[in-house]
ROFI-430463 format. One record per residue (C-alpha): x, y, z; residue number from 1; residue in one letter. Coordinates in steps of 0.5 Angstrom, whole numbers, always signed. Layout:
BEGIN
<atom u="X" v="Y" w="Z" nr="NUM" rest="A"/>
...
% end
This chain:
BEGIN
<atom u="+37" v="-37" w="+10" nr="1" rest="M"/>
<atom u="+39" v="-40" w="+3" nr="2" rest="K"/>
<atom u="+34" v="-37" w="-2" nr="3" rest="P"/>
<atom u="+29" v="-41" w="-5" nr="4" rest="T"/>
<atom u="+23" v="-41" w="-10" nr="5" rest="D"/>
<atom u="+19" v="-46" w="-5" nr="6" rest="D"/>
<atom u="+16" v="-40" w="-2" nr="7" rest="C"/>
<atom u="+8" v="-39" w="-3" nr="8" rest="L"/>
<atom u="+5" v="-41" w="+4" nr="9" rest="Y"/>
<atom u="+0" v="-38" w="+8" nr="10" rest="A"/>
<atom u="+0" v="-36" w="+16" nr="11" rest="N"/>
<atom u="-7" v="-36" w="+20" nr="12" rest="V"/>
<atom u="-8" v="-34" w="+27" nr="13" rest="W"/>
<atom u="-14" v="-36" w="+31" nr="14" rest="T"/>
<atom u="-17" v="-37" w="+38" nr="15" rest="K"/>
<atom u="-21" v="-42" w="+34" nr="16" rest="G"/>
<atom u="-29" v="-42" w="+33" nr="17" rest="P"/>
<atom u="-33" v="-38" w="+37" nr="18" rest="S"/>
<atom u="-37" v="-41" w="+43" nr="19" rest="P"/>
<atom u="-44" v="-39" w="+40" nr="20" rest="D"/>
<atom u="-41" v="-41" w="+33" nr="21" rest="G"/>
<atom u="-41" v="-34" w="+30" nr="22" rest="K"/>
<atom u="-36" v="-34" w="+24" nr="23" rest="K"/>
<atom u="-31" v="-28" w="+26" nr="24" rest="K"/>
<atom u="-28" v="-23" w="+21" nr="25" rest="P"/>
<atom u="-22" v="-24" w="+17" nr="26" rest="V"/>
<atom u="-16" v="-19" w="+17" nr="27" rest="M"/>
<atom u="-12" v="-21" w="+11" nr="28" rest="L"/>
<atom u="-5" v="-18" w="+11" nr="29" rest="W"/>
<atom u="+0" v="-16" w="+5" nr="30" rest="V"/>
<atom u="+7" v="-15" w="+6" nr="31" rest="F"/>
<atom u="+11" v="-9" w="+3" nr="32" rest="G"/>
<atom u="+18" v="-9" w="+1" nr="33" rest="G"/>
<atom u="+18" v="-5" w="-6" nr="34" rest="G"/>
<atom u="+16" v="-11" w="-9" nr="35" rest="F"/>
<atom u="+23" v="-13" w="-8" nr="36" rest="S"/>
<atom u="+24" v="-17" w="-2" nr="37" rest="L"/>
<atom u="+20" v="-19" w="+4" nr="38" rest="G"/>
<atom u="+16" v="-24" w="+8" nr="39" rest="D"/>
<atom u="+10" v="-25" w="+11" nr="40" rest="A"/>
<atom u="+13" v="-29" w="+17" nr="41" rest="S"/>
<atom u="+16" v="-22" w="+19" nr="42" rest="M"/>
<atom u="+9" v="-20" w="+22" nr="43" rest="Y"/>
<atom u="+6" v="-23" w="+28" nr="44" rest="D"/>
<atom u="-1" v="-22" w="+28" nr="45" rest="M"/>
<atom u="-3" v="-25" w="+35" nr="46" rest="A"/>
<atom u="-5" v="-18" w="+38" nr="47" rest="N"/>
<atom u="-10" v="-17" w="+33" nr="48" rest="F"/>
<atom u="-13" v="-24" w="+35" nr="49" rest="V"/>
<atom u="-13" v="-22" w="+42" nr="50" rest="E"/>
<atom u="-15" v="-15" w="+42" nr="51" rest="T"/>
<atom u="-20" v="-15" w="+36" nr="52" rest="Q"/>
<atom u="-23" v="-22" w="+36" nr="53" rest="D"/>
<atom u="-21" v="-23" w="+29" nr="54" rest="V"/>
<atom u="-18" v="-29" w="+25" nr="55" rest="V"/>
<atom u="-12" v="-26" w="+22" nr="56" rest="A"/>
<atom u="-8" v="-29" w="+16" nr="57" rest="A"/>
<atom u="-2" v="-27" w="+11" nr="58" rest="S"/>
<atom u="+1" v="-30" w="+5" nr="59" rest="F"/>
<atom u="+7" v="-30" w="+1" nr="60" rest="N"/>
<atom u="+8" v="-28" w="-6" nr="61" rest="Y"/>
<atom u="+14" v="-28" w="-11" nr="62" rest="R"/>
<atom u="+18" v="-21" w="-11" nr="63" rest="T"/>
<atom u="+23" v="-18" w="-15" nr="64" rest="N"/>
<atom u="+25" v="-22" w="-22" nr="65" rest="I"/>
<atom u="+21" v="-28" w="-19" nr="66" rest="F"/>
<atom u="+15" v="-25" w="-19" nr="67" rest="G"/>
<atom u="+16" v="-19" w="-24" nr="68" rest="F"/>
<atom u="+21" v="-22" w="-29" nr="69" rest="P"/>
<atom u="+20" v="-17" w="-35" nr="70" rest="G"/>
<atom u="+22" v="-22" w="-40" nr="71" rest="A"/>
<atom u="+19" v="-20" w="-47" nr="72" rest="P"/>
<atom u="+13" v="-25" w="-49" nr="73" rest="D"/>
<atom u="+11" v="-28" w="-43" nr="74" rest="M"/>
<atom u="+4" v="-30" w="-42" nr="75" rest="P"/>
<atom u="+4" v="-26" w="-35" nr="76" rest="D"/>
<atom u="+8" v="-21" w="-33" nr="77" rest="Y"/>
<atom u="+6" v="-20" w="-26" nr="78" rest="N"/>
<atom u="+6" v="-27" w="-23" nr="79" rest="V"/>
<atom u="+7" v="-24" w="-16" nr="80" rest="G"/>
<atom u="+0" v="-20" w="-16" nr="81" rest="L"/>
<atom u="-3" v="-27" w="-19" nr="82" rest="L"/>
<atom u="+0" v="-30" w="-13" nr="83" rest="D"/>
<atom u="-4" v="-25" w="-8" nr="84" rest="Q"/>
<atom u="-10" v="-27" w="-12" nr="85" rest="R"/>
<atom u="-8" v="-34" w="-10" nr="86" rest="M"/>
<atom u="-7" v="-33" w="-3" nr="87" rest="G"/>
<atom u="-14" v="-29" w="-3" nr="88" rest="V"/>
<atom u="-17" v="-35" w="-6" nr="89" rest="E"/>
<atom u="-14" v="-40" w="-1" nr="90" rest="W"/>
<atom u="-16" v="-36" w="+5" nr="91" rest="V"/>
<atom u="-23" v="-36" w="+2" nr="92" rest="R"/>
<atom u="-23" v="-43" w="+1" nr="93" rest="D"/>
<atom u="-20" v="-45" w="+8" nr="94" rest="N"/>
<atom u="-21" v="-40" w="+13" nr="95" rest="I"/>
<atom u="-28" v="-43" w="+16" nr="96" rest="E"/>
<atom u="-24" v="-48" w="+18" nr="97" rest="A"/>
<atom u="-20" v="-43" w="+23" nr="98" rest="F"/>
<atom u="-27" v="-40" w="+25" nr="99" rest="G"/>
<atom u="-27" v="-34" w="+20" nr="100" rest="G"/>
<atom u="-32" v="-32" w="+15" nr="101" rest="D"/>
<atom u="-30" v="-32" w="+8" nr="102" rest="P"/>
<atom u="-35" v="-27" w="+6" nr="103" rest="D"/>
<atom u="-32" v="-22" w="+11" nr="104" rest="R"/>
<atom u="-25" v="-21" w="+9" nr="105" rest="I"/>
<atom u="-21" v="-15" w="+9" nr="106" rest="M"/>
<atom u="-15" v="-14" w="+5" nr="107" rest="L"/>
<atom u="-10" v="-9" w="+8" nr="108" rest="F"/>
<atom u="-3" v="-8" w="+6" nr="109" rest="G"/>
<atom u="+3" v="-3" w="+7" nr="110" rest="E"/>
<atom u="+8" v="+0" w="+2" nr="111" rest="S"/>
<atom u="+8" v="-5" w="-4" nr="112" rest="A"/>
<atom u="+3" v="-8" w="+0" nr="113" rest="G"/>
<atom u="-2" v="-2" w="+0" nr="114" rest="G"/>
<atom u="-1" v="-2" w="-8" nr="115" rest="S"/>
<atom u="-2" v="-9" w="-8" nr="116" rest="S"/>
<atom u="-9" v="-8" w="-5" nr="117" rest="V"/>
<atom u="-11" v="-2" w="-10" nr="118" rest="D"/>
<atom u="-8" v="-6" w="-16" nr="119" rest="Y"/>
<atom u="-13" v="-12" w="-13" nr="120" rest="Y"/>
<atom u="-19" v="-7" w="-13" nr="121" rest="A"/>
<atom u="-18" v="-5" w="-20" nr="122" rest="Y"/>
<atom u="-16" v="-12" w="-23" nr="123" rest="A"/>
<atom u="-22" v="-17" w="-20" nr="124" rest="W"/>
<atom u="-28" v="-12" w="-20" nr="125" rest="E"/>
<atom u="-32" v="-18" w="-23" nr="126" rest="K"/>
<atom u="-30" v="-23" w="-17" nr="127" rest="D"/>
<atom u="-28" v="-19" w="-11" nr="128" rest="P"/>
<atom u="-28" v="-24" w="-6" nr="129" rest="I"/>
<atom u="-26" v="-19" w="-1" nr="130" rest="V"/>
<atom u="-31" v="-14" w="+2" nr="131" rest="N"/>
<atom u="-26" v="-8" w="+5" nr="132" rest="A"/>
<atom u="-20" v="-6" w="+3" nr="133" rest="F"/>
<atom u="-14" v="-1" w="+7" nr="134" rest="A"/>
<atom u="-8" v="+1" w="+3" nr="135" rest="A"/>
<atom u="-3" v="+4" w="+8" nr="136" rest="Q"/>
<atom u="+3" v="+9" w="+4" nr="137" rest="S"/>
<atom u="+1" v="+5" w="-3" nr="138" rest="G"/>
<atom u="-4" v="+6" w="-9" nr="139" rest="T"/>
<atom u="-3" v="+5" w="-16" nr="140" rest="V"/>
<atom u="-4" v="+12" w="-17" nr="141" rest="Q"/>
<atom u="+2" v="+14" w="-13" nr="142" rest="M"/>
<atom u="+7" v="+19" w="-16" nr="143" rest="S"/>
<atom u="+14" v="+20" w="-16" nr="144" rest="G"/>
<atom u="+20" v="+15" w="-16" nr="145" rest="P"/>
<atom u="+16" v="+10" w="-13" nr="146" rest="F"/>
<atom u="+11" v="+9" w="-18" nr="147" rest="A"/>
<atom u="+12" v="+2" w="-22" nr="148" rest="P"/>
<atom u="+16" v="+2" w="-28" nr="149" rest="A"/>
<atom u="+13" v="+0" w="-35" nr="150" rest="D"/>
<atom u="+19" v="-3" w="-38" nr="151" rest="D"/>
<atom u="+23" v="-8" w="-34" nr="152" rest="R"/>
<atom u="+26" v="-12" w="-40" nr="153" rest="T"/>
<atom u="+33" v="-8" w="-40" nr="154" rest="E"/>
<atom u="+34" v="-10" w="-33" nr="155" rest="A"/>
<atom u="+31" v="-18" w="-35" nr="156" rest="W"/>
<atom u="+37" v="-18" w="-41" nr="157" rest="F"/>
<atom u="+42" v="-15" w="-36" nr="158" rest="Q"/>
<atom u="+41" v="-21" w="-31" nr="159" rest="V"/>
<atom u="+40" v="-27" w="-37" nr="160" rest="S"/>
<atom u="+47" v="-24" w="-40" nr="161" rest="S"/>
<atom u="+51" v="-24" w="-34" nr="162" rest="K"/>
<atom u="+48" v="-32" w="-32" nr="163" rest="L"/>
<atom u="+50" v="-34" w="-40" nr="164" rest="G"/>
<atom u="+43" v="-34" w="-42" nr="165" rest="C"/>
<atom u="+44" v="-29" w="-48" nr="166" rest="G"/>
<atom u="+41" v="-22" w="-48" nr="167" rest="G"/>
<atom u="+36" v="-19" w="-52" nr="168" rest="R"/>
<atom u="+39" v="-22" w="-59" nr="169" rest="E"/>
<atom u="+37" v="-29" w="-56" nr="170" rest="A"/>
<atom u="+30" v="-27" w="-54" nr="171" rest="G"/>
<atom u="+25" v="-27" w="-49" nr="172" rest="G"/>
<atom u="+23" v="-35" w="-49" nr="173" rest="P"/>
<atom u="+30" v="-37" w="-50" nr="174" rest="A"/>
<atom u="+33" v="-33" w="-44" nr="175" rest="T"/>
<atom u="+27" v="-36" w="-40" nr="176" rest="V"/>
<atom u="+28" v="-43" w="-41" nr="177" rest="K"/>
<atom u="+36" v="-42" w="-40" nr="178" rest="C"/>
<atom u="+34" v="-38" w="-33" nr="179" rest="M"/>
<atom u="+29" v="-43" w="-31" nr="180" rest="Q"/>
<atom u="+36" v="-48" w="-30" nr="181" rest="G"/>
<atom u="+39" v="-43" w="-25" nr="182" rest="K"/>
<atom u="+38" v="-43" w="-18" nr="183" rest="T"/>
<atom u="+35" v="-37" w="-14" nr="184" rest="P"/>
<atom u="+41" v="-36" w="-11" nr="185" rest="S"/>
<atom u="+45" v="-35" w="-18" nr="186" rest="Q"/>
<atom u="+39" v="-31" w="-20" nr="187" rest="V"/>
<atom u="+39" v="-26" w="-15" nr="188" rest="L"/>
<atom u="+47" v="-25" w="-15" nr="189" rest="E"/>
<atom u="+46" v="-23" w="-22" nr="190" rest="A"/>
<atom u="+41" v="-17" w="-21" nr="191" rest="I"/>
<atom u="+45" v="-11" w="-22" nr="192" rest="P"/>
<atom u="+46" v="-7" w="-16" nr="193" rest="T"/>
<atom u="+44" v="+1" w="-16" nr="194" rest="F"/>
<atom u="+45" v="+7" w="-12" nr="195" rest="A"/>
<atom u="+40" v="+12" w="-10" nr="196" rest="G"/>
<atom u="+33" v="+10" w="-9" nr="197" rest="I"/>
<atom u="+33" v="+4" w="-14" nr="198" rest="Q"/>
<atom u="+37" v="+1" w="-9" nr="199" rest="A"/>
<atom u="+31" v="+0" w="-5" nr="200" rest="I"/>
<atom u="+25" v="-1" w="-10" nr="201" rest="V"/>
<atom u="+29" v="-5" w="-15" nr="202" rest="G"/>
<atom u="+29" v="-6" w="-22" nr="203" rest="S"/>
<atom u="+23" v="-11" w="-22" nr="204" rest="F"/>
<atom u="+16" v="-10" w="-20" nr="205" rest="G"/>
<atom u="+9" v="-9" w="-23" nr="206" rest="P"/>
<atom u="+9" v="-8" w="-31" nr="207" rest="T"/>
<atom u="+4" v="-6" w="-35" nr="208" rest="Y"/>
<atom u="+0" v="-12" w="-39" nr="209" rest="D"/>
<atom u="-7" v="-9" w="-40" nr="210" rest="G"/>
<atom u="-10" v="-14" w="-35" nr="211" rest="K"/>
<atom u="-7" v="-13" w="-28" nr="212" rest="L"/>
<atom u="-4" v="-7" w="-29" nr="213" rest="V"/>
<atom u="-6" v="-2" w="-34" nr="214" rest="T"/>
<atom u="-4" v="+5" w="-36" nr="215" rest="R"/>
<atom u="-11" v="+9" w="-35" nr="216" rest="D"/>
<atom u="-12" v="+8" w="-27" nr="217" rest="F"/>
<atom u="-14" v="+16" w="-27" nr="218" rest="D"/>
<atom u="-19" v="+15" w="-32" nr="219" rest="K"/>
<atom u="-21" v="+8" w="-29" nr="220" rest="R"/>
<atom u="-21" v="+12" w="-22" nr="221" rest="A"/>
<atom u="-26" v="+17" w="-24" nr="222" rest="L"/>
<atom u="-31" v="+12" w="-28" nr="223" rest="A"/>
<atom u="-31" v="+8" w="-22" nr="224" rest="G"/>
<atom u="-28" v="+2" w="-25" nr="225" rest="D"/>
<atom u="-26" v="-1" w="-19" nr="226" rest="F"/>
<atom u="-29" v="-6" w="-13" nr="227" rest="I"/>
<atom u="-34" v="-1" w="-10" nr="228" rest="K"/>
<atom u="-33" v="-4" w="-3" nr="229" rest="R"/>
<atom u="-31" v="+1" w="+4" nr="230" rest="P"/>
<atom u="-24" v="+3" w="+3" nr="231" rest="Y"/>
<atom u="-19" v="+6" w="+9" nr="232" rest="L"/>
<atom u="-13" v="+9" w="+6" nr="233" rest="I"/>
<atom u="-8" v="+14" w="+9" nr="234" rest="G"/>
<atom u="+0" v="+16" w="+10" nr="235" rest="S"/>
<atom u="+5" v="+18" w="+14" nr="236" rest="N"/>
<atom u="+8" v="+25" w="+16" nr="237" rest="Q"/>
<atom u="+15" v="+24" w="+14" nr="238" rest="N"/>
<atom u="+15" v="+18" w="+9" nr="239" rest="E"/>
<atom u="+21" v="+21" w="+6" nr="240" rest="S"/>
<atom u="+25" v="+20" w="+12" nr="241" rest="Q"/>
<atom u="+26" v="+12" w="+11" nr="242" rest="L"/>
<atom u="+29" v="+14" w="+4" nr="243" rest="F"/>
<atom u="+34" v="+20" w="+5" nr="244" rest="V"/>
<atom u="+40" v="+16" w="+6" nr="245" rest="Q"/>
<atom u="+39" v="+13" w="-1" nr="246" rest="A"/>
<atom u="+39" v="+20" w="-4" nr="247" rest="F"/>
<atom u="+45" v="+22" w="-1" nr="248" rest="G"/>
<atom u="+45" v="+30" w="+1" nr="249" rest="P"/>
<atom u="+38" v="+33" w="-2" nr="250" rest="V"/>
<atom u="+35" v="+39" w="-2" nr="251" rest="A"/>
<atom u="+29" v="+39" w="+3" nr="252" rest="P"/>
<atom u="+24" v="+40" w="-3" nr="253" rest="S"/>
<atom u="+26" v="+33" w="-6" nr="254" rest="A"/>
<atom u="+25" v="+30" w="+1" nr="255" rest="S"/>
<atom u="+18" v="+33" w="+1" nr="256" rest="R"/>
<atom u="+17" v="+30" w="-6" nr="257" rest="G"/>
<atom u="+18" v="+23" w="-3" nr="258" rest="V"/>
<atom u="+13" v="+24" w="+2" nr="259" rest="S"/>
<atom u="+8" v="+28" w="-3" nr="260" rest="D"/>
<atom u="+8" v="+22" w="-7" nr="261" rest="G"/>
<atom u="+5" v="+18" w="-2" nr="262" rest="F"/>
<atom u="+0" v="+23" w="+1" nr="263" rest="N"/>
<atom u="-2" v="+25" w="-6" nr="264" rest="C"/>
<atom u="-3" v="+18" w="-8" nr="265" rest="G"/>
<atom u="-8" v="+17" w="-2" nr="266" rest="A"/>
<atom u="-11" v="+24" w="-4" nr="267" rest="A"/>
<atom u="-13" v="+22" w="-11" nr="268" rest="K"/>
<atom u="-15" v="+15" w="-9" nr="269" rest="A"/>
<atom u="-20" v="+17" w="-3" nr="270" rest="A"/>
<atom u="-22" v="+23" w="-8" nr="271" rest="Y"/>
<atom u="-24" v="+17" w="-13" nr="272" rest="A"/>
<atom u="-28" v="+13" w="-8" nr="273" rest="R"/>
<atom u="-32" v="+19" w="-5" nr="274" rest="S"/>
<atom u="-33" v="+21" w="-12" nr="275" rest="K"/>
<atom u="-37" v="+15" w="-14" nr="276" rest="N"/>
<atom u="-40" v="+14" w="-7" nr="277" rest="N"/>
<atom u="-36" v="+9" w="-4" nr="278" rest="V"/>
<atom u="-35" v="+9" w="+3" nr="279" rest="P"/>
<atom u="-28" v="+11" w="+4" nr="280" rest="V"/>
<atom u="-24" v="+14" w="+10" nr="281" rest="W"/>
<atom u="-17" v="+17" w="+10" nr="282" rest="R"/>
<atom u="-12" v="+18" w="+16" nr="283" rest="Y"/>
<atom u="-6" v="+22" w="+16" nr="284" rest="H"/>
<atom u="-1" v="+19" w="+22" nr="285" rest="Y"/>
<atom u="+4" v="+24" w="+25" nr="286" rest="S"/>
<atom u="+6" v="+20" w="+31" nr="287" rest="G"/>
<atom u="+13" v="+18" w="+33" nr="288" rest="T"/>
<atom u="+14" v="+11" w="+36" nr="289" rest="A"/>
<atom u="+19" v="+9" w="+41" nr="290" rest="R"/>
<atom u="+26" v="+9" w="+39" nr="291" rest="G"/>
<atom u="+24" v="+13" w="+33" nr="292" rest="Q"/>
<atom u="+28" v="+20" w="+32" nr="293" rest="V"/>
<atom u="+25" v="+22" w="+26" nr="294" rest="N"/>
<atom u="+17" v="+22" w="+27" nr="295" rest="G"/>
<atom u="+12" v="+18" w="+23" nr="296" rest="S"/>
<atom u="+17" v="+16" w="+17" nr="297" rest="T"/>
<atom u="+15" v="+10" w="+12" nr="298" rest="H"/>
<atom u="+12" v="+4" w="+16" nr="299" rest="A"/>
<atom u="+11" v="+8" w="+22" nr="300" rest="S"/>
<atom u="+4" v="+6" w="+22" nr="301" rest="D"/>
<atom u="+6" v="-2" w="+21" nr="302" rest="V"/>
<atom u="+10" v="-1" w="+28" nr="303" rest="L"/>
<atom u="+4" v="+1" w="+31" nr="304" rest="A"/>
<atom u="-1" v="-4" w="+28" nr="305" rest="L"/>
<atom u="+4" v="-10" w="+29" nr="306" rest="F"/>
<atom u="+9" v="-9" w="+34" nr="307" rest="F"/>
<atom u="+5" v="-6" w="+40" nr="308" rest="T"/>
<atom u="+0" v="-10" w="+44" nr="309" rest="D"/>
<atom u="-5" v="-6" w="+42" nr="310" rest="G"/>
<atom u="-8" v="-5" w="+49" nr="311" rest="K"/>
<atom u="-6" v="+2" w="+50" nr="312" rest="A"/>
<atom u="-3" v="+9" w="+47" nr="313" rest="G"/>
<atom u="-3" v="+9" w="+39" nr="314" rest="V"/>
<atom u="-2" v="+2" w="+38" nr="315" rest="G"/>
<atom u="-9" v="+1" w="+41" nr="316" rest="K"/>
<atom u="-12" v="+7" w="+36" nr="317" rest="T"/>
<atom u="-9" v="+4" w="+31" nr="318" rest="F"/>
<atom u="-11" v="-4" w="+32" nr="319" rest="Q"/>
<atom u="-18" v="-2" w="+35" nr="320" rest="D"/>
<atom u="-19" v="+2" w="+28" nr="321" rest="A"/>
<atom u="-17" v="-3" w="+24" nr="322" rest="W"/>
<atom u="-21" v="-8" w="+28" nr="323" rest="G"/>
<atom u="-27" v="-4" w="+28" nr="324" rest="A"/>
<atom u="-27" v="-3" w="+20" nr="325" rest="F"/>
<atom u="-26" v="-11" w="+19" nr="326" rest="A"/>
<atom u="-32" v="-13" w="+24" nr="327" rest="R"/>
<atom u="-37" v="-8" w="+20" nr="328" rest="D"/>
<atom u="-33" v="-4" w="+14" nr="329" rest="P"/>
<atom u="-39" v="+1" w="+13" nr="330" rest="E"/>
<atom u="-40" v="+3" w="+20" nr="331" rest="N"/>
<atom u="-35" v="+1" w="+25" nr="332" rest="G"/>
<atom u="-30" v="+7" w="+24" nr="333" rest="L"/>
<atom u="-37" v="+11" w="+24" nr="334" rest="K"/>
<atom u="-38" v="+8" w="+31" nr="335" rest="E"/>
<atom u="-31" v="+11" w="+33" nr="336" rest="L"/>
<atom u="-33" v="+18" w="+31" nr="337" rest="G"/>
<atom u="-29" v="+17" w="+24" nr="338" rest="W"/>
<atom u="-32" v="+22" w="+19" nr="339" rest="P"/>
<atom u="-33" v="+19" w="+12" nr="340" rest="M"/>
<atom u="-28" v="+22" w="+8" nr="341" rest="Y"/>
<atom u="-30" v="+29" w="+4" nr="342" rest="D"/>
<atom u="-25" v="+33" w="+1" nr="343" rest="P"/>
<atom u="-29" v="+39" w="+2" nr="344" rest="K"/>
<atom u="-30" v="+37" w="+10" nr="345" rest="G"/>
<atom u="-27" v="+36" w="+16" nr="346" rest="D"/>
<atom u="-26" v="+29" w="+15" nr="347" rest="T"/>
<atom u="-18" v="+28" w="+14" nr="348" rest="L"/>
<atom u="-17" v="+23" w="+21" nr="349" rest="V"/>
<atom u="-10" v="+26" w="+24" nr="350" rest="R"/>
<atom u="-8" v="+20" w="+28" nr="351" rest="I"/>
<atom u="-3" v="+22" w="+34" nr="352" rest="A"/>
<atom u="-2" v="+30" w="+32" nr="353" rest="N"/>
<atom u="+2" v="+34" w="+37" nr="354" rest="D"/>
<atom u="+4" v="+28" w="+41" nr="355" rest="G"/>
<atom u="-3" v="+26" w="+42" nr="356" rest="S"/>
<atom u="-5" v="+19" w="+42" nr="357" rest="E"/>
<atom u="-12" v="+20" w="+39" nr="358" rest="G"/>
<atom u="-15" v="+23" w="+33" nr="359" rest="V"/>
<atom u="-17" v="+29" w="+31" nr="360" rest="D"/>
<atom u="-21" v="+31" w="+24" nr="361" rest="F"/>
<atom u="-19" v="+37" w="+19" nr="362" rest="V"/>
<atom u="-19" v="+39" w="+12" nr="363" rest="K"/>
<atom u="-15" v="+35" w="+7" nr="364" rest="A"/>
<atom u="-12" v="+42" w="+5" nr="365" rest="D"/>
<atom u="-7" v="+42" w="+11" nr="366" rest="M"/>
<atom u="-3" v="+37" w="+7" nr="367" rest="Y"/>
<atom u="-5" v="+37" w="+0" nr="368" rest="D"/>
<atom u="-2" v="+44" w="-2" nr="369" rest="Y"/>
<atom u="+3" v="+40" w="-6" nr="370" rest="D"/>
<atom u="-2" v="+36" w="-10" nr="371" rest="C"/>
<atom u="-6" v="+41" w="-14" nr="372" rest="S"/>
<atom u="-2" v="+39" w="-21" nr="373" rest="T"/>
<atom u="-4" v="+32" w="-20" nr="374" rest="L"/>
<atom u="-11" v="+33" w="-19" nr="375" rest="F"/>
<atom u="-12" v="+38" w="-25" nr="376" rest="A"/>
<atom u="-15" v="+32" w="-29" nr="377" rest="G"/>
<atom u="-19" v="+29" w="-24" nr="378" rest="Y"/>
<atom u="-24" v="+36" w="-23" nr="379" rest="M"/>
<atom u="-30" v="+38" w="-27" nr="380" rest="T"/>
<atom u="-30" v="+45" w="-29" nr="381" rest="G"/>
<atom u="-35" v="+47" w="-23" nr="382" rest="A"/>
<atom u="-30" v="+44" w="-18" nr="383" rest="E"/>
<atom u="-24" v="+48" w="-21" nr="384" rest="K"/>
<atom u="-27" v="+54" w="-20" nr="385" rest="R"/>
<atom u="-29" v="+52" w="-13" nr="386" rest="E"/>
<atom u="-22" v="+51" w="-11" nr="387" rest="E"/>
<atom u="-20" v="+57" w="-14" nr="388" rest="H"/>
<atom u="-25" v="+61" w="-10" nr="389" rest="S"/>
<atom u="-22" v="+58" w="-4" nr="390" rest="Q"/>
<atom u="-15" v="+58" w="-6" nr="391" rest="S"/>
<atom u="-13" v="+64" w="-1" nr="392" rest="G"/>
<atom u="-16" v="+60" w="+5" nr="393" rest="V"/>
<atom u="-12" v="+54" w="+3" nr="394" rest="A"/>
<atom u="-6" v="+58" w="+2" nr="395" rest="R"/>
<atom u="-7" v="+60" w="+9" nr="396" rest="K"/>
<atom u="-8" v="+54" w="+12" nr="397" rest="V"/>
<atom u="-2" v="+51" w="+8" nr="398" rest="S"/>
<atom u="+3" v="+55" w="+10" nr="399" rest="R"/>
<atom u="+1" v="+53" w="+17" nr="400" rest="A"/>
<atom u="+2" v="+46" w="+15" nr="401" rest="A"/>
<atom u="+8" v="+47" w="+11" nr="402" rest="R"/>
<atom u="+11" v="+51" w="+17" nr="403" rest="R"/>
<atom u="+10" v="+44" w="+21" nr="404" rest="E"/>
<atom u="+13" v="+40" w="+16" nr="405" rest="Y"/>
<atom u="+19" v="+43" w="+15" nr="406" rest="K"/>
<atom u="+20" v="+43" w="+23" nr="407" rest="R"/>
<atom u="+20" v="+35" w="+22" nr="408" rest="S"/>
<atom u="+23" v="+34" w="+15" nr="409" rest="S"/>
<atom u="+30" v="+32" w="+13" nr="410" rest="F"/>
<atom u="+34" v="+38" w="+11" nr="411" rest="V"/>
<atom u="+41" v="+37" w="+8" nr="412" rest="A"/>
% end
């Protein structure tokens, strides 16, 4: 397919209005792809409409250099995130015609889509539109090599120079004007190719602008400076397995570090919501989809959500939970028996652990043993003392979890 910048389309799946005239909850999907690639049409949401009796929707947004150009002196660095806001506004303004309730929109996404959901929660506190969030394997606080860089300028000038538009000496406005005269194919072909993890996440993504993307997300999280609506968040057991080929032969610790980045990011986001009395649920998926050999890798939850019929097995577990959350963000998961997240209690929801198709509940310590340094700035003095007093117990639990992790993780 030939690249085009005519891409800002929305998709809607619906059975139409209910016979009784009641408007249905809306599940609005944000696709992932490292902010470098992706397409909403890859995800068929017909099963949600069939099994959960909701209206489902998704939208495209500009990715890569088109959505996050990084050129200096631009009024907006993160137009891809602004596209997402426009998509939400379109759904609000039009979804009632499809039988949906504009006051009951659940925004959910995975990977870069999960991070986008979290960016949205911080950026639009004064005008939320949506009433529930679900962030899968992605947050603004995710640590490690997948966190957005704050400077895309050098990459921008590499592309502009290759296209004959000049480099840093030409300046931002001049290179932008010149680049606008190039075709999307020409621009994409001029983007440098990389080895390693950057080959996946690319050179262009959310950039610090002081508006949509800020440098103080940790501080804002603790202060509750975000949309205080119910939140569902989680990650997968073996996130790193999707990325190990990009690293080449690596030590197990490097592979664990990738998975820890996703897990600890979810832990921090859930902790901040819990601390600010926002209803929050946290899950950890460790199942294996048909045909997978490396366990629950990055995006395994997407397979369960979108690529099963949702009538049995893990697919039903996921779709029923997400549907319940969309219908009633404050009580739907409670009715399924899911406890709200409390870092101190048995409230981490494990999905499909040890080959099961259901859920069980454990302390987050089982998986958060490598997150302590990330939480150093999060905890009060009393919380730190309590954690220290419980560290012996946590270490025992962590050893068991680490053994489980090593059995299923990549070893060079």
